C-alpha positions in Angstrom: -38.5 10.7 -20.9 -41.3 12.5 -22.6 -41.9 9.8 -25.3 -42.6 6.1 -25.5 -40.5 3.4 -27.0 -41.7 0.0 -28.2 -39.7 -3.1 -27.3 -38.9 -3.5 -31.0 -37.6 0.1 -31.3 -35.5 -0.3 -28.2 -33.9 -3.5 -29.5 -33.2 -1.7 -32.8 -31.6 1.2 -31.0 -29.4 -1.2 -29.0 -28.2 -3.0 -32.0 -27.4 0.3 -33.7 -25.5 1.6 -30.7 -23.5 -1.6 -30.5 -22.4 -1.4 -34.1 -21.7 2.3 -33.7 -19.6 1.7 -30.6 -17.5 -1.1 -32.3 -17.0 1.1 -35.4 -16.1 4.1 -33.2 -13.5 2.1 -31.1 -11.8 0.7 -34.2 -11.7 4.2 -35.8 -10.4 5.8 -32.6 -7.6 3.2 -32.3 -6.6 3.7 -35.9 -6.5 7.5 -35.7 -5.1 7.9 -32.2 -1.6 8.6 -33.3 -2.3 11.0 -36.1 -3.1 14.2 -34.2 -1.4 17.0 -36.1 -0.1 20.3 -34.7 0.2 23.5 -36.6 3.7 24.8 -36.3 4.2 28.5 -36.9 7.8 28.8 -35.5 10.1 25.7 -35.7 11.9 26.8 -32.5 8.6 26.4 -30.6 7.9 22.9 -29.5 4.3 21.6 -29.9 3.3 19.8 -26.7 0.0 17.9 -26.4 -1.3 16.6 -23.1 -4.3 14.3 -23.0 -5.8 14.2 -19.5 -8.0 11.2 -20.4 -5.0 9.1 -21.4 -3.1 7.8 -18.3 0.1 5.8 -19.1 1.8 5.1 -15.8 2.9 6.6 -12.5 5.4 9.3 -12.2 8.5 7.8 -10.5 10.4 9.5 -7.7 14.0 10.2 -8.5 14.5 12.5 -5.5 17.6 10.6 -4.2 20.9 12.4 -3.3 24.3 11.7 -1.9 25.1 12.8 1.7 23.0 14.7 4.2 20.8 15.7 5.8 23.3 15.5 8.6 26.5 17.6 8.2 29.3 15.8 6.4 31.8 16.6 9.2 33.9 18.5 6.6 37.2 20.2 6.7 36.6 23.9 7.6 35.5 26.3 6.3 32.9 24.0 4.6 29.4 24.5 6.1 28.3 22.3 9.0 24.5 22.5 9.0 21.6 20.1 9.5 19.3 20.1 6.4 16.6 17.7 7.6 13.7 20.2 7.1 15.1 21.3 3.8 15.3 17.7 2.6 11.7 17.2 3.5 10.8 20.3 1.6 12.4 18.9 -1.6 10.9 15.4 -1.0 14.3 13.7 -0.7 13.5 10.0 -0.3 16.8 8.2 -0.8 20.3 9.0 0.5 23.5 7.3 -0.5 26.1 7.0 2.2 29.2 8.4 0.4 31.6 11.3 0.8 30.7 12.2 4.4 34.5 12.3 4.7 34.6 9.9 7.7 31.2 8.7 8.7 30.1 5.8 6.5 33.8 5.0 5.6 35.1 1.6 6.6 38.4 3.0 8.0 36.3 5.1 10.5 33.9 2.3 11.5 36.8 -0.3 11.7 39.8 2.0 12.2 42.5 -0.7 12.9 42.5 -3.1 9.9 44.9 -5.4 11.8 42.2 -6.0 14.5 39.8 -8.9 14.8 36.6 -8.1 12.8 34.6 -10.4 15.0 35.0 -8.3 18.1 32.5 -5.4 18.6 35.2 -3.5 20.6 37.1 -3.0 17.4 34.4 -0.9 15.8 33.4 2.7 16.1 29.9 3.4 14.7 29.2 6.7 16.6 29.2 9.2 13.8 27.9 6.8 11.1 24.9 6.0 13.5 24.2 9.7 13.6 24.1 10.3 9.9 21.9 7.2 9.3 19.5 8.2 12.2 19.0 11.6 10.4 18.3 9.9 7.1 15.8 7.5 8.6 14.2 10.4 10.5 13.1 12.1 7.3 11.7 8.8 6.0 14.3 8.2 3.3 15.8 5.0 2.1 19.5 4.3 2.5 22.0 3.1 -0.1 25.1 2.1 1.8 28.4 2.4 -0.2 30.8 -0.1 1.4 34.1 1.7 0.9 35.7 5.1 1.4 35.2 8.8 0.7 37.2 10.7 -1.9 40.9 11.0 -1.1 42.4 12.3 2.1 43.4 15.6 0.6 39.7 16.5 0.3 38.9 15.2 3.8 38.3 11.6 2.9 40.3 8.4 3.0 43.7 7.4 1.6 42.6 3.7 1.1 42.6 3.0 -2.6 43.4 -0.7 -2.7 42.7 -3.9 -0.8 45.2 -6.7 -1.2 43.7 -10.0 -2.4 44.9 -11.7 0.8 42.7 -9.2 2.8 39.6 -9.6 0.7 38.0 -12.1 3.1 38.7 -10.0 6.1 37.3 -6.9 4.4 34.2 -8.8 3.5 33.8 -9.8 7.2 34.0 -6.2 8.2 31.3 -5.4 5.7 29.2 -8.2 7.1 29.5 -6.9 10.6 28.5 -3.4 9.4 25.3 -4.9 8.0 24.8 -6.8 11.2 25.0 -3.6 13.2 22.5 -1.6 11.1 20.1 -4.4 10.2 20.2 -7.0 13.0 21.1 -5.0 16.1 24.6 -6.3 16.6 26.8 -4.2 18.9 23.9 -2.2 20.3 22.8 -1.5 16.7 19.6 -1.1 14.8 17.0 -2.9 12.7 16.8 -0.5 9.7 16.4 -3.2 7.0 18.8 -1.4 4.7 18.5 -3.2 1.4 21.1 -1.8 -1.0 24.8 -2.5 -0.4 27.2 -1.1 -3.0 30.7 -2.4 -3.1 33.3 0.3 -3.5 33.1 3.6 -5.3 34.4 4.2 -8.8 37.0 1.4 -9.2 37.5 2.6 -12.8 38.9 6.0 -11.5 42.6 5.9 -10.5 42.0 8.2 -7.6 39.6 5.8 -6.0 41.2 2.4 -6.9 44.9 2.0 -7.8 44.6 -1.7 -8.6 43.4 -3.3 -11.8 39.7 -3.8 -12.6 40.2 -7.6 -12.4 41.5 -7.1 -8.8 38.3 -5.1 -8.0 36.2 -7.8 -9.6 37.7 -10.3 -7.2 37.1 -8.1 -4.2 33.5 -7.6 -5.3 33.0 -11.4 -5.7 34.3 -12.1 -2.2 32.2 -9.4 -0.6 29.1 -10.3 -2.5 29.3 -14.0 -1.7 29.7 -13.2 2.1 26.8 -10.8 2.1 24.4 -13.1 0.3 25.5 -16.0 2.5 24.7 -14.0 5.5 21.3 -12.7 4.3 20.1 -13.7 0.8 17.4 -11.0 0.8 19.9 -8.1 0.7 20.7 -6.4 -2.5 24.4 -6.3 -3.4 25.8 -4.6 -6.4 28.4 -2.4 -8.1 30.6 -1.3 -9.7 29.6 2.4 -9.2 31.5 3.1 -12.4 32.8 6.6 -12.9 34.1 7.4 -16.4 31.4 6.2 -18.8 33.8 3.5 -20.1 31.2 1.2 -21.2 33.6 -1.6 -21.7 34.5 -1.6 -18.0 30.9 -2.0 -17.0 30.5 -4.7 -19.6 33.5 -6.6 -18.3 32.2 -6.4 -14.8 28.8 -7.8 -15.9 30.5 -10.5 -17.9 32.7 -11.5 -15.0 29.8 -11.8 -12.6 27.8 -13.9 -15.2 30.7 -16.2 -16.0 31.5 -16.9 -12.3 27.8 -16.8 -11.1 28.7 -14.0 -8.7 25.6 -12.4 -7.0 24.6 -9.2 -8.7 21.4 -7.7 -7.6 21.9 -4.3 -9.2 24.4 -2.5 -11.5 25.4 1.0 -10.5 27.1 3.7 -12.5 27.8 7.5 -12.4 27.2 10.2 -15.0 28.5 13.8 -15.1 27.2 15.5 -18.2 29.7 17.8 -19.9 28.6 20.5 -22.5 31.8 19.4 -24.4 29.6 16.6 -25.8 27.8 19.3 -27.9 31.1 20.4 -29.4 31.8 16.9 -30.5 28.4 16.7 -32.1 27.0 13.9 -30.1 24.9 15.3 -27.2 22.4 12.4 -27.2 25.3 10.0 -26.6 25.5 11.5 -23.1 21.8 11.2 -22.5 21.0 9.2 -19.4 18.4 6.9 -21.0 20.9 6.1 -23.8 23.6 5.1 -21.2 21.0 3.0 -19.4 20.0 1.3 -22.7 23.7 0.4 -23.4 24.1 -1.1 -19.9 20.9 -3.0 -20.3 22.2 -4.5 -23.5 25.2 -5.9 -21.6 22.8 -7.4 -19.0 20.5 -8.9 -21.6 23.5 -10.5 -23.4 24.2 -12.4 -20.2 20.6 -13.2 -19.4 20.8 -11.1 -16.2 17.7 -9.4 -14.8 18.8 -6.8 -12.4 18.0 -3.1 -12.0 20.2 -0.1 -12.7 21.0 2.4 -10.0 22.4 5.8 -11.0 24.2 6.5 -7.8 25.9 9.7 -8.8 24.9 12.3 -11.4 25.2 16.0 -12.1 26.4 18.5 -14.6 30.2 18.7 -14.7 31.3 22.0 -13.2 34.8 22.9 -14.5 33.7 24.4 -17.8 31.9 27.4 -16.3 33.5 30.7 -15.5 31.4 31.3 -12.4 29.5 29.4 -9.8 26.3 31.3 -10.5 26.4 30.4 -14.1 27.1 26.8 -13.3 24.2 26.7 -10.8 21.8 28.3 -13.4 22.8 25.8 -16.1 22.7 22.7 -13.9 19.3 23.7 -12.5 17.8 23.3 -16.0 19.9 20.3 -16.8 18.7 18.7 -13.6 15.1 19.4 -14.4 15.4 18.0 -17.9 17.2 14.9 -16.6 14.6 14.2 -13.9 12.0 14.1 -16.7 14.1 12.1 -19.1 14.9 9.5 -16.4 11.2 8.7 -16.3 11.5 6.9 -19.6 14.8 5.1 -18.8 15.7 1.8 -17.2 17.1 3.6 -14.1 15.1 2.6 -11.0 16.9 4.8 -8.4 18.9 8.0 -9.0 21.1 9.8 -6.4 22.1 13.3 -7.3 25.7 14.4 -6.3 25.3 16.1 -3.9 22.3 17.0 -1.7 24.0 19.0 1.0 25.7 22.5 1.0 28.8 21.3 -0.9 30.4 24.4 -2.3 30.1 23.4 -6.0 27.8 20.5 -6.5 25.4 20.9 -3.6 21.7 21.9 -3.5 22.0 24.4 -0.7 24.2 27.4 0.3 26.1 27.7 3.5 23.1 28.9 5.5 20.7 26.3 4.2 19.1 28.4 1.5 18.1 26.8 -1.8 20.5 27.2 -4.7 19.0 27.1 -8.2 19.3 23.4 -8.8 17.2 22.7 -5.7 14.3 24.3 -7.5 14.4 21.5 -10.0 13.8 19.0 -7.2 11.1 21.3 -5.7 9.3 21.4 -9.1 9.6 17.6 -9.4 8.1 17.2 -5.9 5.1 19.0 -7.2 4.9 16.5 -10.1 5.0 13.7 -7.6 1.9 15.2 -6.0 0.2 14.6 -9.3 1.5 11.0 -9.7 -0.9 9.7 -12.4 1.3 10.2 -15.5 -0.6 11.6 -18.5 0.1 11.2 -22.2 2.4 14.1 -23.0 3.7 14.0 -26.6 6.2 16.4 -28.2 8.9 16.3 -30.8 12.2 17.7 -29.6 15.8 16.5 -29.4 18.1 16.0 -26.4 17.7 18.4 -23.5 14.1 19.5 -24.1 11.7 17.6 -22.0 8.1 17.7 -20.8 6.0 15.7 -18.3 2.4 15.9 -17.2 0.6 14.3 -14.2 -2.8 14.3 -12.5 -3.5 14.1 -8.8 -5.2 11.0 -7.3 -8.3 13.0 -6.4 -8.6 14.4 -9.9 -8.4 18.0 -8.7 -5.0 19.0 -10.1 -3.0 18.7 -13.3 0.7 19.7 -13.4 2.9 20.1 -16.4 6.7 20.6 -16.3 8.5 21.8 -19.4 12.3 22.2 -19.4 14.5 23.5 -22.1 18.2 22.6 -22.0 18.8 22.9 -25.8 19.7 26.0 -27.7 17.7 24.9 -30.7 14.4 25.8 -29.0 12.9 29.1 -27.8 9.4 28.2 -26.6 6.3 25.9 -26.7 2.8 25.7 -27.9 0.9 23.7 -25.3 -2.5 22.1 -25.8 -4.1 20.3 -22.8 -7.2 18.3 -23.7 -9.9 16.4 -21.8 -9.4 18.2 -18.5 -11.5 16.6 -15.7 -13.3 19.9 -15.1 -14.4 23.1 -16.9 -13.8 25.6 -14.1 -10.2 25.8 -13.0 -7.4 28.0 -11.8 -4.2 28.4 -13.7 -0.7 29.1 -12.4 2.6 29.3 -14.2 6.0 29.3 -12.5 9.3 30.1 -14.1 13.0 29.4 -13.4 15.5 31.3 -15.5 18.5 33.5 -14.7 16.4 36.0 -12.7 13.5 33.8 -11.4 13.6 31.0 -8.9 10.5 29.0 -9.7 8.6 32.2 -9.3 4.9 32.6 -10.0 4.7 34.8 -13.1 1.1 34.3 -14.3 -2.2 33.1 -13.0 -5.9 33.3 -13.8 -9.3 31.6 -13.7 -10.8 29.7 -16.6 -14.3 28.3 -17.3 -16.4 26.9 -20.1 -14.0 24.4 -21.7 -12.0 21.3 -20.9 -9.2 22.4 -23.1 -6.3 24.6 -22.0 -3.9 26.1 -24.6 -0.8 28.2 -24.0 2.1 29.5 -26.1 5.0 30.9 -24.2 8.6 31.8 -24.7 11.0 29.3 -23.1 14.6 30.2 -24.1 17.6 28.0 -23.3 18.2 27.4 -20.4 15.0 27.6 -18.4 12.0 25.6 -17.2 8.4 26.3 -16.4 5.8 24.5 -14.1 2.1 24.9 -15.0 -0.5 23.9 -12.5 -4.2 23.6 -13.3 -6.5 23.1 -10.3 -10.2 22.5 -10.1 -12.2 25.2 -8.4 -14.8 22.8 -7.0 -17.7 23.6 -9.3 -18.8 21.8 -12.4 -21.8 22.0 -14.7 -23.2 20.8 -18.1 -21.8 22.8 -21.0 -24.6 21.4 -23.3 -28.0 20.7 -21.9 -30.5 18.7 -24.0 -33.9 20.3 -24.8 -36.4 19.4 -22.1 -33.7 18.6 -19.5 -32.4 20.5 -16.5 -29.0 22.1 -15.9 -27.1 20.4 -13.0 -24.5 22.2 -10.9 -22.0 20.1 -9.0 -20.2 21.2 -5.8 -17.1 19.2 -4.7 -16.8 19.6 -0.9 -14.2 18.3 1.5 -14.2 18.3 5.3 -10.7 19.7 6.1 -10.9 18.7 9.8 -10.1 15.5 11.8 -13.7 15.4 13.1 -17.2 14.9 11.8 -18.9 18.1 10.8 -22.4 19.2 9.8 -22.2 21.7 6.9 -24.6 23.7 4.8 -24.0 24.1 1.1 -25.9 26.7 -1.0 -25.8 27.5 -4.7 -26.7 30.9 -6.2 -26.9 32.2 -9.7 -26.6 36.0 -10.1 -27.4 36.3 -6.3 -30.6 34.2 -6.7 -30.7 31.2 -4.4 -31.1 27.9 -6.3 -31.0 25.4 -3.4 -29.5 24.7 0.0 -28.4 21.2 1.1 -27.2 20.0 4.5 -24.5 17.3 4.6 -22.7 15.4 7.4 -19.0 14.7 6.5 -16.6 12.3 8.3 -13.1 13.5 9.0 -11.4 14.5 5.7 -14.3 13.1 3.8 -14.9 14.3 0.2 -18.2 14.2 -1.6 -20.0 15.8 -4.5 -23.5 17.4 -4.2 -25.9 18.0 -7.1 -28.1 21.1 -7.5 -30.8 21.2 -10.2 -31.6 24.3 -12.1 -34.8 24.1 -14.0 -34.1 24.7 -17.7 -36.6 22.2 -19.0 -38.6 24.9 -20.8 -35.7 26.8 -22.3 -35.3 27.0 -26.0 -32.2 26.1 -27.9 -29.5 28.8 -27.7 -26.6 30.1 -25.6 -27.2 31.4 -22.1 -25.0 33.4 -19.8 -22.7 34.4 -18.5 -24.1 33.7 -15.0 -22.2 34.2 -11.8 -22.5 31.0 -9.9 -21.6 31.2 -6.2 -21.2 28.1 -4.1 -21.1 28.6 -0.3 -19.9 26.0 2.1 -20.4 26.7 5.8 -19.4 24.4 8.8 -22.3 24.9 11.1 -20.3 24.2 14.3 -17.0 26.1 13.7 -18.2 28.7 11.2 -15.5 27.7 8.7 -16.6 28.7 5.3 -15.4 28.2 1.7 -17.1 30.4 -1.0 -16.4 30.2 -4.7 -17.8 32.4 -7.5 -17.3 31.5 -11.1 -18.8 32.7 -14.4 -20.4 30.1 -16.6 -22.2 30.0 -19.9 -24.0 27.0 -21.4 -26.1 26.0 -24.4 -29.5 24.3 -24.8 -29.1 21.8 -27.7 -31.0 19.0 -29.4 -31.3 15.9 -27.3 -28.4 13.5 -27.6 -25.9 16.2 -28.8 -23.5 15.6 -26.0 -20.6 17.8 -27.3 -22.8 20.5 -28.8 -21.6 20.4 -32.3 -25.1 20.6 -33.8 -25.5 16.9 -34.8 -26.0 13.6 -32.9 -23.3 11.3 -34.2 -20.5 8.9 -33.3 -18.7 11.5 -31.2 -21.6 11.7 -28.8 -21.6 7.9 -28.5 -17.9 7.9 -27.8 -18.2 10.5 -25.0 -21.0 8.7 -23.3 -19.7 5.1 -23.8 -16.3 6.0 -22.4 -17.8 6.9 -19.0 -20.6 4.2 -19.1 -21.6 3.1 -15.6 -20.0 6.1 -13.8 -22.0 8.1 -11.3 -21.7 11.8 -10.4 -19.6 11.1 -7.3 -16.9 9.3 -9.2 -13.8 10.9 -10.8 -14.6 9.4 -14.2 -18.0 11.1 -14.5 -18.5 13.7 -17.2 -21.7 15.7 -16.7 -22.4 16.0 -20.4 -22.7 12.2 -20.8 -25.5 12.1 -18.2 -28.1 13.3 -20.7 -31.2 12.8 -18.5 -29.5 14.1 -15.4 -30.2 11.1 -13.1 -26.7 11.0 -11.7 -25.5 8.0 -13.6 -24.4 7.4 -17.2 -26.2 4.3 -18.3 -28.3 2.7 -21.0 -31.0 5.4 -20.8 -28.5 8.0 -22.0 -27.4 5.8 -24.9 -31.0 5.2 -25.9 -31.6 9.0 -26.1 -28.6 9.2 -28.4 -29.8 6.3 -30.5 -33.3 7.6 -30.9 -31.9 11.0 -32.1 -28.9 9.6 -34.0 -28.3 11.6 -37.2 -30.5 14.6 -36.1 -29.0 18.0 -36.6 -30.0 21.5 -35.5 
């Protein structure tokens, strides 16, 4: 270390560091919520992302209704298979509803006067096909037990079941479950969990009886299903019209009669008319979910909420293109907002090439709303949710995530509110100082198009101010370039360069990795990597005799060469760094509490771990430990 410490002095240092750390933690907790933003334009939203503060996992809400198989529609509706397109969007849950035949009880059991116990009275052919397609893309199924929209639109004309037929209808439902879960009638073992009884019984087009009559049908079916297999999830009512009292009455009925209720499902179609009536937040999905949860809590019921249909209502727009543009941004904002709701599954209506509400056109091309799902699939590839704070009202939303390998940060910002025109983004505590930046835009003339990119180095903070008028959304991706270094090097210590390397092949490889600065070779290392293995290599640069000051920029080149295949990966980045007094981890000219914080937060981490910040490893031995804290303690209070 270049100096000697007596046992007494070391003990004193340790006591001091302990007290400093305790004080620092208390102060940090007290002040954590008081970060202020400077606001120059009130229509620009201040957004702060803290990459060191992980709060949860980003949840997938990539569910849809119908598809990927064709819906067997009335011509001239498109009849195309969208399996590849569903994979592209990351669709992971499909509700069986409005296939206009397949999935409907009157197709699977066409003669209701027949015996429901006999396999010969069922026709599963087309329903088998659509479910096979769903399972082939790896998606979960939510099976709506009931009928498609009315016959005039290609669906069913069944809108009521007599109470005397409830038991028989429940037996038909049970045999459908037997076919798809237990192999009955040359069936399958899909383990479909969610079984939703009927669709929109509060809508007169779907159910012509009273709600009490529906409640009785639900009770009969739910009891039969749970008696057959208590592990299945049965629920309803798939309510349509946001008549909260109807949902409350359904929940109260189930609670009073102890009817099985494993989930509550409801639908939501946002209408811009809510803005005219001055209550846009009343139509906010988390608000609806909170109201429904209140009804469940009042009855002591603990069951999840499924949003089995949702979209922007279409009839208020003069053209389909305007509708698609608006609902793309509404969809994006809603996918973000649902993250902080009590909704556990969401199924967009619809996923297919439906002429108005679908995600694809008649040839399988993406319509604008599909790009919201595509952007959110990118967010799911950075699933570690980061603290993302902002102050904006309904319709404006932001979400940030980090990848599991710590190599990417993604930020999605969506504006579906005329009040706002842009954002001031600050992203702190990035895991790296050398990174690539990309910004993608969806607005009236861009379809999640790359509009800006660049390379950054020398700081773990990224700031950006951009216009974001209503309605539009932007996706920002920050990605590590695979090189890291110490921004502040203590006097008498060496600079250390880090090269993150990954074997991209499904075989063991021998590779050679070299580091250059301004075309001067620093060092070459050989490494053997197992299939897809990732590791971090350290390269020392002797700066032990350099005086305090700023040095650079240097062009650092890192070359990775697979000795067997010749595959190579070469990166060149400019870096600058400073030589500072020992213990000044953040380079602010004084050794103080801030330096203790930065080192203590990563205490115990080594250079191959994701939590390792090079600056905290003061003596460059590859691990942040007591020695680094001792260096800070010995120099605590020094400035220069």
